[in-house]
C-alpha positions in Angstrom: -22.3 0.3 27.9 -25.0 0.0 30.6 -24.1 -3.6 31.3 -20.4 -2.7 31.7 -21.2 0.0 34.2 -23.5 -2.4 36.2 -20.8 -5.0 36.2 -18.3 -2.4 37.3 -20.5 -1.2 40.1 -21.2 -4.8 41.3 -17.4 -5.5 41.3 -16.6 -2.4 43.3 -19.4 -3.2 45.8 -18.0 -6.6 46.4 -14.6 -5.2 46.8 -15.9 -2.6 49.3 -17.9 -5.2 51.1 -14.8 -7.4 51.6 -13.0 -4.4 53.0 -15.9 -3.5 55.3 -16.1 -7.0 56.6 -12.4 -7.0 57.5 -12.8 -3.7 59.3 -16.0 -4.7 61.2 -14.6 -8.1 62.5 -14.2 -7.9 66.3 -10.8 -8.5 67.9 -10.1 -12.0 69.0 -9.1 -11.0 72.5 -12.4 -9.1 73.2 -14.1 -10.7 76.2 -17.4 -8.8 76.2 -19.0 -7.2 73.2 -19.9 -3.5 73.7 -23.0 -1.8 72.5 -21.2 -0.2 69.6 -19.7 -3.5 68.5 -23.2 -5.1 68.2 -24.3 -2.4 65.8 -22.8 -2.6 62.4 -21.5 0.7 61.2 -21.8 1.4 57.4 -18.5 2.2 55.8 -18.7 5.1 53.4 -16.4 4.7 50.5 -16.2 6.4 47.2 -16.3 3.5 44.7 -15.3 5.8 41.8 -12.1 7.3 43.3 -8.7 6.8 41.8 -7.7 3.9 44.0 -10.9 1.8 43.2 -10.8 2.8 39.5 -7.1 1.7 39.3 -7.9 -1.7 40.9 -10.8 -2.3 38.5 -8.6 -1.2 35.5 -5.9 -3.7 36.6 -8.6 -6.4 36.8 -9.8 -5.6 33.3 -6.3 -5.6 32.0 -5.4 -9.0 33.6 -8.5 -10.6 32.1 -7.7 -9.3 28.6 -10.5 -6.7 28.4 -8.2 -4.1 26.9 -10.7 -1.6 25.6 -12.5 -1.4 28.9 -9.2 -1.3 30.7 -8.1 1.7 28.5 -11.2 3.6 29.5 -10.6 3.0 33.2 -6.9 3.9 33.0 -7.9 7.1 31.2 -10.2 7.9 34.2 -7.3 7.2 36.6 -5.0 9.4 34.5 -7.5 12.2 34.7 -7.8 11.8 38.5 -4.0 11.5 39.0 -2.3 13.6 36.3 1.1 13.2 37.8 1.1 9.4 37.9 2.8 7.7 34.9 1.4 4.3 35.7 -2.1 4.6 34.1 -0.6 6.1 31.0 1.9 3.3 30.4 -0.8 0.8 31.1 -2.9 2.5 28.4 0.0 1.9 26.0 0.4 -1.7 27.1 -3.4 -2.3 26.6 -3.0 -1.4 23.0 -0.1 -3.8 22.7 -2.3 -6.5 24.2 -4.6 -5.9 21.2 -1.6 -5.9 18.9 -2.6 -2.4 17.8 1.0 -1.1 17.8 0.2 1.9 15.7 -2.2 3.2 18.4 0.1 2.2 21.2 2.9 4.3 19.7 0.5 7.2 19.2 -0.5 7.1 22.9 3.2 6.8 24.0 4.3 9.8 22.0 1.3 11.8 23.4 2.0 10.8 27.0 5.8 10.8 26.9 6.9 13.4 24.4 10.4 14.0 25.9 12.4 10.9 25.2 15.7 12.1 26.7 14.1 12.6 30.2 12.4 9.2 30.3 13.4 6.4 32.6 15.3 3.5 30.9 12.3 1.1 30.9 10.2 3.7 29.1 13.0 4.4 26.6 13.2 0.6 25.8 9.4 0.6 25.4 9.7 3.4 22.9 12.3 1.6 20.9 10.2 -1.5 20.9 7.1 0.3 19.6 9.1 2.0 16.8 10.4 -1.4 15.8 6.9 -3.1 15.8 5.6 -0.3 13.6 8.4 -0.8 11.1 10.0 2.6 11.8 13.5 1.1 11.9 15.5 4.2 11.3 13.7 6.0 14.1 14.0 3.0 16.4 17.8 2.8 15.8 18.1 6.6 16.4 16.2 6.3 19.7 18.1 3.2 20.7 21.6 4.8 20.5 20.3 8.0 22.1 18.9 6.0 25.1 20.6 5.2 28.4 20.3 1.4 27.8 23.5 -0.5 28.6 25.9 -1.2 25.7 25.2 -4.9 25.5 21.4 -4.3 25.1 22.1 -1.6 22.5 24.2 -3.9 20.3 21.6 -6.7 20.7 18.6 -4.6 19.7 20.6 -3.0 16.9 21.3 -6.4 15.5 17.6 -7.3 15.7 16.7 -4.2 13.8 19.3 -5.0 11.1 17.7 -8.4 10.6 14.2 -7.0 10.5 15.5 -4.8 7.6 16.4 -8.1 5.9 20.1 -7.2 5.8 21.2 -10.7 6.5 24.9 -10.4 5.5 25.3 -7.1 7.5 23.6 -8.8 10.4 25.9 -11.8 10.3 28.9 -9.5 10.1 27.6 -7.6 13.2 27.2 -10.8 15.1 30.6 -12.2 14.2 32.4 -9.0 15.3 31.0 -9.4 18.9 30.0 -13.0 19.3 33.0 -13.6 21.6 32.5 -10.4 23.6 28.8 -10.2 24.3 27.1 -12.8 26.5 23.5 -11.8 25.9 21.6 -14.9 24.9 19.2 -12.8 22.7 22.2 -11.5 20.8 23.3 -15.0 20.0 19.8 -16.0 19.1 19.7 -13.2 16.5 23.1 -14.4 15.2 21.8 -17.9 14.7 18.7 -16.5 12.8 21.1 -14.7 10.4 23.2 -17.8 9.9 20.2 -20.0 9.2 18.7 -17.5 6.8 21.9 -17.3 4.8 22.3 -21.1 4.7 19.1 -21.1 2.6 20.1 -19.3 -0.6 17.6 -17.2 -2.5 16.2 -18.6 -5.7 16.8 -16.6 -8.9 13.5 -15.6 -10.6 15.4 -15.3 -13.9 16.8 -18.8 -13.6 13.4 -20.2 -12.6 11.8 -18.6 -15.7 14.6 -19.9 -17.9 14.3 -23.5 -16.7 10.5 -23.4 -17.3 11.1 -22.0 -20.7 13.2 -25.0 -21.6 11.1 -27.7 -19.8 7.6 -26.6 -18.6 7.5 -27.0 -14.8 11.2 -27.3 -14.3 11.4 -23.8 -12.8 8.7 -24.9 -10.2 10.9 -27.9 -9.4 13.8 -25.5 -8.8 11.6 -23.5 -6.3 10.4 -26.8 -4.7 6.8 -26.3 -5.8 6.5 -29.9 -7.0 2.7 -30.0 -7.2 2.6 -26.9 -9.4 5.5 -28.3 -11.5 3.6 -31.5 -12.3 0.4 -29.6 -13.2 2.3 -27.1 -15.4 4.0 -29.9 -17.3 0.7 -31.8 -17.6 -1.3 -28.9 -18.9 1.3 -27.7 -21.4 2.1 -31.2 -22.5 -1.6 -32.2 -23.1 -2.4 -29.1 -25.0 0.7 -29.4 -27.1 -0.2 -33.0 -27.9 -3.8 -32.1 -28.8 -2.6 -29.3 -31.1 -0.1 -31.7 -32.8 -2.9 -34.2 -33.4 -5.1 -31.6 -35.0 -2.4 -30.2 -37.3 -1.3 -33.7 -38.2 -4.8 -34.7 -39.4 -6.0 -31.4 -41.0 -2.9 -29.3 -41.5 -2.7 -25.6 -40.7 -6.5 -25.2 -41.3 -7.3 -27.4 -38.3 -9.5 -25.4 -35.9 -8.9 -28.1 -33.3 -5.2 -27.7 -33.6 -5.3 -23.9 -33.3 -7.6 -23.9 -30.3 -5.3 -26.3 -28.4 -2.2 -24.5 -29.6 -3.6 -21.2 -28.2 -4.3 -22.9 -24.9 -0.8 -24.5 -24.9 1.0 -21.2 -25.6 -1.1 -19.5 -22.8 -0.2 -22.2 -20.3 3.4 -22.2 -21.4 3.8 -18.4 -21.0 1.9 -18.5 -17.7 4.2 -21.3 -16.5 7.3 -19.2 -17.3 5.9 -16.1 -15.6 4.6 -18.2 -12.7 8.0 -19.8 -12.1 9.6 -16.4 -11.7 6.9 -15.5 -9.2 7.4 -18.8 -7.4 11.1 -17.9 -6.9 10.2 -14.5 -5.4 7.6 -16.2 -3.2 10.1 -18.7 -2.0 12.5 -15.9 -1.0 9.8 -14.0 0.8 8.8 -17.2 2.7 12.4 -17.6 4.0 12.5 -13.9 4.9 9.2 -14.1 6.8 10.2 -17.1 8.8 13.4 -15.4 9.9 11.9 -12.0 10.6 8.9 -13.5 12.5 11.4 -15.1 14.9 13.1 -11.8 15.5 9.9 -9.9 15.8 8.6 -12.3 18.4 11.5 -11.4 20.6 10.6 -7.7 20.4 6.9 -8.5 21.0 7.2 -10.9 24.0 10.7 -10.7 25.4 11.2 -6.9 25.8 
């Protein structure tokens, strides 16, 4: 903490010194220096006033020191309670840290009356609700805002896709694809199309395939390495069990041990194939939603 305040003081001194130098520089058309011009006059500045604190906070924000920037903006907000700038910068500092939950908390505290906000602030609120996964609230705020109609339909489509309602999203897109010219709207439409081109894998079918041939369900879900290992382990244990029973009959300890291993691997393979199908579907959903979420994070 002491180091930070020393650094802040040095930064403000340099800033004040630069301003003082500019003020003390004599005019170019001065022919003869006066007595007063030969004596440097100290410039008294309050390095901790709102203006200096704001400039220092902006510097911290630009250099990615978001925690320190937040403290400085809080100071500016205290000194200038009617100024909305330091408050929205506090919100954006939390976004810079990707702490969207805290960013939304600050926003709701600083700007409690959504209806009276300026349009950019209303869009910021919608964005924060989306990034916190509060899609119902985000949609409600969106349609209550004063954003233009094109932007409303675009963001509403993005929210639908983040809810993983791919068919509904594609239907929304096709109803307006020839009307709306927003490139983000068409980007969202392409995301929905690509996601639906890759059909979900059925966990029941994957399990059934592996029940018939160990590892076949993993082939269905494109987990080829796991498919090979499942087939190998089940097959080897089944072969070892068969050897034991063939030599010593049902009293074969060797046969029963490997039979137990084989059954365990077989059941695990069936269960794992169903999980692999679900994992495959989640992977497709994540790839699509990550693309949509990136638009909300960086393009709004």
